[in-house]
N, C-alpha and C positions, 0 to 999 in steps of 0.2 A: 253747389249750395250757395245761395246768395246771402251774404251777411247783412244785417240791418245797417242802415246808412250811418248811424252814429258810431256803431262798433267798427265799421270799416274805416272811417276817418280816424278814429282813435288809434287803431292799430297802425295806420300809415304814419301818424305823427310819432308814435312810439319808436317805430323802426326808422329812425331819422336817416337821411342821406348824409353824404360826406360833409355838406355845408353845415349841418346841424349835429355833427358828431359830439360836440361838447354836451349838448342837452341829452343826447342818448347815453353818454357816459354817466351823467348825473342820475338818470333813470336806473341804470345798472347798479350804481352805488346804493341807491335807495332800495332796490330789490334785495341786494346783499345785506343791507342793514336790517331789513325786516326779517330775512331768513335767520340771521345771526341772533336777533332778539328773540324770535320764537323758539329757536333751538335751545338757547341758553335758559329761557324760562321753563321749557319742558324738562330739561335736565335738572334744574334746581327744584322744581316741584316733585319730580320723581325721587330725587335724593331725600327730601324731607318726608315724603309720604312713605318711602321704603323704610326709613329710619324709625318713623312712628310705628309702623306695622310690625317691624322686626322686634322692637322693644316691647310692644304690647303682647305679641305672641309669646315671647320668651318669659315675660313677667307672668302672664296668665298661665303658661305651661308650668312654671316653677312654683307658683303659689295657687291658692284657692280663689274662687270667684267671690265667695261670701264668707265672712267670719262671724261666728255666733258665740257670745259670752252669756252666761247665766249668772245674774247677780244673787247675792244672798249668802248665808253661811254655808249651806249645803253645796252650792255651786254645781259642778259637774262630777260629783263623786260617783253617782250612779247615772252614767251617760247612755246606757243602752236604750232606755226608754226615749230619751231625747233624740237619739239617732233615728228611731222608728218614726217618731212624730215628724221630724224634718224631712224624711224620705217621702212622706205623704203630700208634701207641698208641691203644687204644680210647677213643672220645669226643673225641679231638683233631681239630679241623676246620680249624685254621690255625696256621702257624708262620712267624715272621718274625725276621730278625736286626736288632739295634739297636746303635747307638753313641750314648752320651750324653756331653755335656760342657758346660762353661760358656763363655759369651762375652759380650762387650759389643757391643751393636748401636747404631749411631748413624745419624741421618738429618740432614737439613737443619734440622729443628725440634726434635729430641729425642734422647734416648739412654736405654738401659735394659739392665740385666743380665738375661740370658735363659739358658735351657737349650736347647742345640742337640741335636736328635734326628736322627741319621742313619738313614734307612730305605730299604728297597726298596719303592717305591711300589706295585708290583703285589702284593707279599706283605703289606704293611702293611694294605691294604684288607680282607684276609681275617681280620685279628686285631682291629683297632680300627675305630671308626666315624669316623675322621678324614676319609675320603673323602666320606661322607655329610654331614659337618658343614661342608664347603666352601660358603661363601656367595658368593664371587666368585673367578674364576680356576679353576684345576684342579690337582689333585694330580699328574696325569700331566705337567704342564708342568715338573716337576722333572727330567725326562729331558733328556739333552744337547741343546742347541739348536745354532745356527750357531757355527762356529769363532770363538773370540775373544769371544763374547758372555758377559756375566756369568752365573754359575750361578744357578739358581732357588732361591727361599726362600718357604716357606709359613708365615705367622704368624697368630696369633689376632687377633680383631677388637679386643680390648682393647689389645693391643700396637700394632696398627695405628693406633688412635686416639691412643695415647701418643706414637708416633713421628711421626704425621702422614704416614705412608707407606702407600700403597695399591697395588693391582695396577698394575704397570708402573713404579713408582718404584724407585729404587736406594738401597740402604743399605750401610753398611760394617760388617763383623764383625771383631772383634779377639779373639783367643784367647790365653790365657796360654802355650800351647805355641808357642814362637817359634824363631828361628834365632840362632845364635851370631855375634856381630859384635865388632869391637874395643871397642865400647861395652858389651859384655855381651850377655845374652839379650834380643833385641828381640821384642816381641809380634808375632804374625803377623796381618796384616790382609788382607782380601779384599773386593772389591765383589760384591754380590749384587743380583739383581732380584727384587722381590716378584712372585710368579706365582700366589699364592692366599691367601685369607683365610678362616679357619675360625671357627666358633662352636660350641664344645663344650658351652657352658652352665655350665662350671666356671671360676670366676674364676682359679684357679691355672693352668689351661692357657691360657686365652684371653689372659692378660696376660704370660705368662712362657715360653712354648714357641715354638720355631721348628723347622720340618722342612726338612732338606736331603737330598740323595742320600747313600747309604751311603758311596760312595767319596770323595765330597767331604768328609764328616765325618771319614773316616779321615785324609785329608791335613791338614785343619784342626787336628785334635786329636792328630795323630801316633800313630795306632793302626795295628796290623798286621792286625787282624781285628775281628770283632764283639765287643762287650762282653758281651752275653747274647742269649738267644733268647726271644721272646714266644710264648706259646701261647694259643689260644682253644679252649674246649671247648663241647660242645653244651648243657651245663647249668651255669650259673655255680656252683650248689651242689655240683657234682661236682669243682670245681677242687681242693679239698684232697686228695681221693682220688687224683686224677691226679698231683698234686705228690708225694705220698707214694710212689706206684707208681714214678715215675721214679727217685727216690733209692734205693728198695729194689731195683729190678730192673736198673737201668742202671749201677750201680757207685757207689763212694764218691767218685769224682771229680766227680760231678754234685751241684750244690746248687740247690734249688728254693725258691720262695716263691709263695704264691697271693694273690689280691686280698683275701680275707677276713683273712688274717694281716697284710697290710700296713695294713689299715684297721681292725684290731681295736679299738683305743682309741676311734676315732670312733663305731663302731656300739655299743660297750659303753656309752659315755656317752649316746648317744641312747636306748638301751634303759632305762637307769636313769632318765633324764628322763621317759620314757613311763610307767614304773611310778610315779614320784613324783607326776606330774600326775594319773594315774588314781586313786591313793589319796586325794590331796587333794581332787579334784573329787568323788570318790565319797562324801565325808563329807556332801555335800548330801543324798544319798539317805538317809543315816543320820539326819540331822536331820529329814527328812520322816517317817521311820519313828517318831521320837519323837512327832511330832505325831499320828500314827495312834494310838499308845499313849494319848496324852492324850485324844483325842476318844472312844476306846472306853471309857476309864475314866469319863469324864463321862457317857457314854451308859448305862453299867451303873448308875451312881448314879441317873440320871434314870429308868431303866426298872426299878428294883428291884421296884416293885409289879407291873409286868407280868410280870417273871420269876417272881415268887412265884406269881402266878395261873396262869401256864403250867405250873409245876411241880405245883401242886395239881390241875390238870386232867390230869396224867399225862405231861407232857412230860419226857423223860429229861434228866439232866445233860449227856449227850453231845450231845443236840440243841441245848441252850442254848449249849454251847461252840461248836458248828458255826455257829450263827446269828451270833455275834460274830466268829468267824474269817472267815466269808464277808464280813462288812461290811468288815473290814480288807483282805481279799484283793481285793474289788471296787475299793476306793480305790487299791490298788497296781496292779491291772491297768489301770484307766482312766488313771491317771497315767503308767504305763509306756508304754501305747499312744500317748498324746498326745506324750510325750517322744520316743518312737521316730520318730513321723511328723515332728515338728519337727526332730529331729537329722539324720535322713536328708535332709530337704529343705534344711536349712541347709548341710550339707556339700556337697551337689551344687551349690548356688548359689555358695558360696564358691570351689569348685574350678573351676566352669565359667567364671566371670567374673574369676577371679584377683584377688579383692578385697583380699587381704592381701599387700602388696608388701614386699620385703626388700632391704637393701643387699647386692649380690652380693659385694662385697669382704669382708664379714663372714661371711655365711651360705652362700656358694658358689652359692646359687640366688637367682633374682630375685623369686620369689613363693612363698608357702606353698601347696603342693598338699594337698588333703584327700582321703584314700582310706580309706573305711570297709569293712573286711573283714567278710565274713559271720560269721566266727567271733567277732570282737570284738562285733558286733551281738548275736549270740546270747548271749554271756557276760554282756553288760551287762543285757539284758532278763531273763535267768534270775536274775542276782544281785539285781536290783531287786525282782523278785517274791518271791524267797526272803527278802530283808530285810524286806519288808512283811509277809510271812506270819509271820516270827518275832516281829515287833512285836505281833501279835494274840494270842500265846499267853498272856501274863500276864493281860490284862483278860478274856479268854475263860474262863480257869480261875477267875478271881474270880467271874464271872457264874454259872458252872456250880456253884460251891460255895456259892452264896447260900442261906441258910436261909429257907424261905417263912414260917415262924412269926415270925421276927425281922423280916422285911421287912414283914409285914402287921400287926404289933402295934399300930402307931400310925396306921394308915390308917383 
């Protein structure tokens, strides 16, 4: 198979003989620079994308997609009708009532301030993934047991370790809503039995949340009805539209908020960090492109006699330009291909074996997940090739504008 004239000459110049070994070495260094830049950029993007997706999945799995409050004196005292109305909304697949409050939990070996979440265990499983996150015990064990037995409590594994309390152990809950006595308002205390331990994968939930039955939470926290309703939709990205629809169509006495709005600052910070890292690491490719410029300029100077001879034999200026552009493009393509293979392999190994561990109390997750999206891969590869191509323009134009008479005058 015969190669095109320009490509044949470009390959011959790249594979320099011993006399031009220095120029060939610069070309190799340029190729390595492009490969390292592409590989580093892919790993950085995979890290930030994986972290974003992992946090999003854990947050969405631990909490609802949409929250609904009803304003007014009555509020959500009679919430059964509201649940039926909300279930009729397109894309809503689950609705559950919730009561939230603060409490102090104590055991024989520890104590902690926690958030009490009163739930209907049957409905809560349709909205969040707490049922699937139970590691020991059961969420169904929250339902009433034998008369006189302590009520059930489901806690996170981090809280269980802090309290030294596990399934079957009893703890005491103290809430600020108390009863009036001659000594003033006395905090309300009650004994509970741990009936389940969950692991949501989020430090905030695993160390500071406890689930009880809705009616038990109402008595503990002195509530007459649910604080708000949780909704789950069939697509997490449709949550803002569903929240807006409820406020627009169901009246001004309904207030809504979706998961993306609640976590807007977190994901904005992660996006900005992703962009900053991408730009910073991407400069490696720019430095490699400068090496391509240097190698091509040296090659033009070294091959000025050959260029002059080619021109006197009838080779057009456009062909001369194409020859040197192809040399830079080959360096860019080879370096990009090597970097892509290395980057994809590195991200898969790092993600599969969870090699980068993190303190969960700082970063919410225990390890850094690496997720390389096809769009990110395509953008990095295309950008690297374009940068390398742009780097060839100046030396290629210099080669094409070389005057044969001047080049051969002292030869």
